[in-house]
Backbone as CSV, one residue per row, in Angstrom:
resi,resn,N_x,N_y,N_z,CA_x,CA_y,CA_z,C_x,C_y,C_z
1,MET,-19.335,86.653,-27.655,-17.959,86.636,-27.264,-17.730,86.243,-25.830
2,THR,-18.590,86.752,-24.958,-18.390,86.499,-23.521,-18.813,85.028,-23.231
3,TRP,-19.683,84.435,-23.996,-20.053,83.141,-23.703,-18.900,82.124,-24.128
4,ILE,-18.032,82.564,-25.083,-16.924,81.696,-25.391,-15.893,81.718,-24.254
5,MET,-15.680,82.996,-23.603,-14.768,83.031,-22.522,-15.344,82.223,-21.370
6,ALA,-16.635,82.307,-21.141,-17.204,81.552,-20.038,-17.078,80.018,-20.225
7,ILE,-17.236,79.545,-21.376,-17.067,78.096,-21.710,-15.590,77.712,-21.510
8,ALA,-14.688,78.606,-21.958,-13.262,78.361,-21.846,-12.833,78.297,-20.328
9,ILE,-13.284,79.259,-19.577,-12.999,79.304,-18.103,-13.603,78.025,-17.435
10,ALA,-14.757,77.660,-17.838,-15.512,76.490,-17.194,-14.675,75.211,-17.600
11,ALA,-14.249,75.181,-18.808,-13.360,73.998,-19.321,-12.031,73.924,-18.489
12,LEU,-11.387,75.146,-18.348,-10.253,75.119,-17.579,-10.358,74.736,-16.129
13,VAL,-11.537,75.170,-15.520,-11.767,74.854,-14.137,-12.045,73.335,-14.057
14,LEU,-12.661,72.725,-14.951,-12.910,71.277,-14.991,-11.640,70.551,-15.106
15,VAL,-10.644,70.965,-16.002,-9.401,70.373,-16.187,-8.639,70.386,-14.880
16,VAL,-8.629,71.556,-14.304,-7.824,71.715,-13.018,-8.353,70.859,-11.905
17,ILE,-9.745,70.798,-11.773,-10.301,69.945,-10.760,-10.033,68.467,-11.012
18,SER,-10.108,68.054,-12.290,-9.782,66.638,-12.610,-8.310,66.311,-12.361
19,LEU,-7.390,67.287,-12.634,-5.963,67.079,-12.400,-5.817,66.905,-10.864
20,PHE,-6.408,67.737,-10.070,-6.237,67.713,-8.622,-6.772,66.386,-8.122
21,THR,-7.771,65.845,-8.566,-8.400,64.580,-8.102,-7.500,63.411,-8.518
22,VAL,-6.729,63.553,-9.582,-5.808,62.465,-9.931,-4.480,62.618,-9.266
23,VAL,-3.969,63.755,-9.168,-2.600,63.992,-8.612,-2.585,63.982,-7.139
24,LEU,-3.490,64.479,-6.476,-3.475,64.692,-5.009,-3.287,63.306,-4.259
25,PRO,-4.001,62.276,-4.589,-3.727,60.936,-3.915,-2.312,60.408,-4.187
26,LYS,-1.870,60.604,-5.364,-0.441,60.186,-5.615,0.609,61.026,-4.869
27,PHE,0.282,62.267,-4.798,1.193,63.150,-4.026,1.235,62.758,-2.570
28,GLN,0.124,62.441,-1.977,0.040,62.007,-0.629,0.761,60.721,-0.397
29,LYS,0.599,59.810,-1.341,1.431,58.492,-1.219,2.873,58.702,-1.336
30,ILE,3.380,59.572,-2.255,4.791,59.872,-2.324,5.291,60.563,-1.045
31,GLN,4.487,61.471,-0.519,4.832,62.236,0.648,5.017,61.289,1.860
32,LYS,4.132,60.258,1.964,4.303,59.262,3.025,5.633,58.425,2.841
33,LEU,5.918,58.119,1.673,7.063,57.358,1.337,8.358,58.192,1.694
34,VAL,8.361,59.490,1.323,9.452,60.409,1.661,9.618,60.598,3.157
35,ASP,8.458,60.717,3.853,8.478,60.840,5.348,9.108,59.607,5.942
36,SER,8.784,58.389,5.497,9.414,57.215,6.110,10.878,57.133,5.776
37,LEU,11.293,57.530,4.606,12.690,57.600,4.272,13.440,58.578,5.069
38,ASN,12.828,59.747,5.298,13.485,60.671,6.209,13.583,60.179,7.589
39,LEU,12.643,59.462,8.031,12.589,58.828,9.439,13.864,57.888,9.501
40,VAL,13.922,56.981,8.552,15.007,56.029,8.557,16.367,56.723,8.568
41,THR,16.506,57.637,7.654,17.712,58.419,7.576,18.145,59.099,8.801
42,ARG,17.111,59.723,9.453,17.391,60.508,10.695,17.916,59.512,11.794
43,GLU,17.121,58.332,11.893,17.559,57.313,12.877,18.976,56.872,12.556
44,PHE,19.328,56.634,11.332,20.702,56.189,11.030,21.727,57.276,11.426
45,LEU,21.442,58.443,11.049,22.374,59.611,11.435,22.579,59.773,12.919
46,THR,21.449,59.624,13.622,21.468,59.670,15.089,22.337,58.525,15.635
47,GLY,22.242,57.376,15.103,22.993,56.253,15.521,24.472,56.479,15.267
48,ILE,24.799,57.132,14.128,26.267,57.422,13.819,26.828,58.280,14.997
49,ARG,26.033,59.312,15.344,26.546,60.227,16.433,26.790,59.400,17.717
50,VAL,25.857,58.502,18.058,26.006,57.732,19.282,27.251,56.830,19.130
51,ILE,27.455,56.214,18.053,28.666,55.370,17.839,29.918,56.178,17.956
52,ARG,29.873,57.461,17.305,31.046,58.262,17.319,31.320,58.709,18.844
53,ALA,30.294,58.883,19.635,30.465,59.345,20.975,31.144,58.174,21.812
54,PHE,30.621,56.953,21.513,31.231,55.793,22.222,32.770,55.605,21.864
55,ASP,33.035,55.910,20.619,34.376,55.674,20.072,35.285,56.677,20.763
56,ARG,34.767,57.882,21.077,35.559,59.039,21.649,35.561,59.010,23.186
57,GLN,35.021,57.924,23.863,34.790,57.919,25.252,36.059,58.146,26.053
58,LYS,37.064,57.373,25.694,38.467,57.597,26.328,39.035,58.972,26.214
59,LEU,38.842,59.513,25.040,39.406,60.874,24.762,38.576,61.832,25.688
60,GLU,37.279,61.718,25.686,36.407,62.532,26.544,36.765,62.448,28.036
61,GLU,36.950,61.235,28.471,37.352,60.960,29.895,38.660,61.681,30.209
62,THR,39.638,61.540,29.359,40.900,62.278,29.579,40.787,63.721,29.517
63,ASN,39.993,64.332,28.678,39.691,65.707,28.655,39.008,66.160,29.988
64,LEU,38.063,65.336,30.414,37.388,65.685,31.701,38.303,65.664,32.856
65,MET,39.143,64.658,32.865,40.167,64.531,34.005,41.136,65.771,33.980
66,THR,41.527,66.070,32.767,42.425,67.194,32.611,41.849,68.466,33.067
67,SER,40.542,68.717,32.748,39.832,69.933,33.128,39.577,69.961,34.711
68,ILE,39.327,68.794,35.289,39.111,68.725,36.705,40.364,68.995,37.460
69,THR,41.469,68.442,37.097,42.693,68.679,37.724,43.381,70.030,37.543
70,THR,42.963,70.688,36.461,43.631,71.987,36.243,42.893,73.103,37.008
């Protein structure tokens, strides 16, 4: 009875190891793609903030002048 459990455990270990060897390279490839997508998205969102800041320049200058004179 114990030899059946030993064979079953060995078979499960082999299945898990084979799945890891197949899945891990694909996971790493997908992770690199997600990282590059996140980088592009972060750069885009940072650019939006810069554009919004340039758009509000006159308002910020007015607020600054108001705070200086008060």
